[in-house]
C-alpha positions in Angstrom: 5.2 78.5 124.0 8.7 76.9 124.8 10.5 78.9 127.5 13.4 79.6 125.1 11.1 81.4 122.7 9.2 83.0 125.5 12.4 84.8 126.5 12.6 86.3 123.0 8.9 87.1 122.9 8.9 89.0 126.2 11.8 91.1 125.1 11.1 91.5 121.4 10.2 95.2 121.7 13.4 95.9 123.5 15.5 94.0 121.0 13.8 95.7 118.0 13.8 99.3 119.1 15.0 99.6 122.7 13.3 102.1 125.0 11.7 104.1 122.2 8.6 104.9 124.3 10.9 106.7 126.8 12.7 108.5 124.0 15.8 106.3 123.9 16.2 104.6 120.5 18.0 101.3 120.7 18.1 97.7 119.5 17.9 96.8 115.8 16.4 100.1 114.9 19.4 102.0 116.3 21.8 99.7 114.4 20.0 100.5 111.2 20.0 104.2 111.9 23.7 104.2 112.7 24.5 102.2 109.5 22.4 104.5 107.3 23.9 107.7 108.8 27.4 106.5 108.6 26.8 105.0 105.1 25.6 108.3 103.7 28.5 110.2 105.2 31.0 107.6 103.9 29.5 107.6 100.4 29.7 111.4 100.2 33.2 111.7 101.6 34.5 108.7 99.7 33.2 109.8 96.3 34.5 113.3 96.9 37.9 111.9 97.8 37.8 109.7 94.7 37.1 112.7 92.5 40.0 114.6 94.1 42.3 111.7 93.6 41.1 111.4 89.9 42.2 114.9 89.2 45.3 115.0 91.4 48.8 114.0 90.7 52.0 113.8 92.7 52.0 114.5 96.4 48.3 115.1 96.8 47.4 111.8 95.2 50.0 110.0 97.3 48.7 111.6 100.5 45.2 110.5 99.7 46.2 106.9 99.1 48.4 107.0 102.2 45.5 108.2 104.3 43.2 105.5 102.8 45.8 102.7 103.4 46.3 104.0 107.0 42.6 103.9 107.8 42.1 100.5 106.2 45.1 99.0 108.1 43.8 100.0 111.6 41.2 97.9 113.4 37.8 99.6 113.5 37.6 99.3 117.2 40.6 101.6 117.5 39.0 104.2 115.3 35.9 104.2 117.5 38.1 104.7 120.6 40.0 107.6 118.9 36.8 109.4 118.0 35.1 108.8 121.3 38.1 109.6 123.6 40.6 111.7 121.6 38.3 114.1 119.7 36.7 115.5 123.0 40.2 115.7 124.5 41.6 117.7 121.6 38.6 120.0 121.0 36.8 120.0 124.3 33.2 119.0 125.0 31.6 115.6 124.9 30.5 113.6 121.8 27.5 111.3 122.3 28.4 107.7 121.9 26.0 107.2 118.9 27.5 110.2 117.1 31.1 109.1 117.8 30.3 105.6 116.3 28.6 107.2 113.3 31.7 109.4 112.6 34.1 106.5 113.2 32.2 104.1 110.9 31.9 106.8 108.2 35.6 107.7 108.5 36.6 104.0 108.3 34.3 103.2 105.4 35.0 106.3 103.3 38.5 104.9 102.4 36.9 101.7 100.9 34.4 103.9 99.1 37.2 106.0 97.6 39.1 102.9 96.4 35.9 101.3 94.9 34.9 104.5 93.2 38.3 105.0 91.6 38.4 101.4 90.5 35.0 101.9 88.9 36.1 105.0 87.0 39.3 103.4 85.8 37.4 100.3 84.6 35.5 102.5 82.0 36.7 102.7 78.5 39.1 105.5 77.8 37.3 106.2 74.6 34.3 107.6 76.4 36.4 110.3 78.0 38.0 111.2 74.7 34.6 111.3 73.0 33.2 113.6 75.7 36.1 115.9 75.5 35.8 116.1 71.8 32.3 117.4 72.1 33.6 120.4 74.1 33.0 119.2 77.6 35.6 120.1 80.2 37.4 117.5 82.3 35.1 118.0 85.3 32.0 118.0 83.1 33.1 114.7 81.5 33.6 113.2 84.9 30.3 114.4 86.4 28.0 113.9 83.4 29.6 110.9 81.6 32.0 108.8 83.6 30.7 109.0 87.2 27.1 108.1 86.6 28.2 104.9 84.7 30.7 104.0 87.4 28.2 104.5 90.2 25.7 102.2 88.6 28.3 99.5 88.1 29.4 99.9 91.7 26.0 99.4 93.3 26.8 95.8 94.4 30.1 97.0 95.9 28.4 99.8 97.8 25.6 97.5 99.1 28.3 95.0 100.3 30.0 97.9 102.2 26.6 98.8 103.7 26.0 95.2 104.8 29.4 95.3 106.5 28.4 98.6 108.2 25.4 96.9 109.6 27.5 94.2 111.1 30.2 96.7 112.3 27.6 98.6 114.3 27.9 95.7 116.8 31.2 97.3 117.9 29.2 100.2 119.3 28.8 98.3 122.6 32.3 99.3 123.6 31.1 102.9 124.1 27.8 101.8 125.7 25.6 102.6 122.7 22.4 100.5 123.0 22.4 98.9 119.6 21.3 95.4 118.9 24.2 93.5 120.3 24.3 95.6 123.4 20.6 95.2 124.2 20.9 91.4 123.5 23.7 91.3 126.1 21.5 93.2 128.5 18.6 90.8 128.1 21.0 87.9 128.6 22.5 89.5 131.7 19.0 90.3 133.1 17.5 86.8 132.6 20.6 84.6 132.9 18.7 82.0 130.9 19.1 80.6 127.3 22.0 82.8 126.1 22.3 80.5 123.0 18.7 81.3 122.0 19.1 85.1 122.6 22.3 85.4 120.6 21.1 83.1 117.8 18.1 85.3 117.4 20.4 88.3 117.4 22.5 86.7 114.7 19.4 85.9 112.7 18.3 89.5 112.7 21.7 90.6 111.3 21.5 87.8 108.7 18.0 88.8 107.6 19.1 92.4 107.1 22.3 91.6 105.2 20.8 88.8 103.3 17.8 91.0 102.3 20.3 93.6 101.0 22.1 91.0 98.9 18.8 89.7 97.5 17.7 93.3 96.6 20.9 94.1 94.8 20.7 90.9 92.8 17.2 91.7 91.7 18.2 95.3 90.8 21.2 94.2 88.8 19.0 91.8 86.7 17.1 94.8 85.3 18.5 96.2 82.1 19.9 99.7 82.3 19.3 101.9 79.3 20.7 105.3 78.5 20.0 107.7 75.7 22.2 110.5 74.6 20.8 113.5 72.7 
């Protein structure tokens, strides 16, 4: 085996899941766990905020959009620093690095989820809302049972794109010493001091496989016809 590939092979376990045998999750597996946890939180918070914005007018709606614009206009690395350093300073105690990164990514991404969900709702035909209201459904029932399900289906590609971005954004966790994929790749490189190009090309390839696989999956899903029946 060429020495460049031997470096990867001898460290493959560490790159994929860190020191899992010692109870310390890391590597690619930790990156996926962070992305999944923050993605679920961002989706729940973002959809909830979109619903609130849908029903709100005046100051409440303006505050929601101001909050979303503020978060989207700040570099993600600052948000991670804020959660990791400021939250413990304000409320006391310590937040584990992995938890702080999950919260920061969820907070940062929830603004994009809110905007995407609102856009999906506004793209639906206004006649559907009027027809649902004419059957006796309330505004919230119309949103929950008629409009939101259609918008969420249409927004699957957008949500998957956001999740792919989350996977790549987990690489910023190294700034608070979270042993995700980029961090462990740097540790392998520092330990061996050999073939850094091979190590980081392999790391980039793992990110590419994950994100490319997600894109392929959503394309296959969107080719399937979606049918709905109303009684």
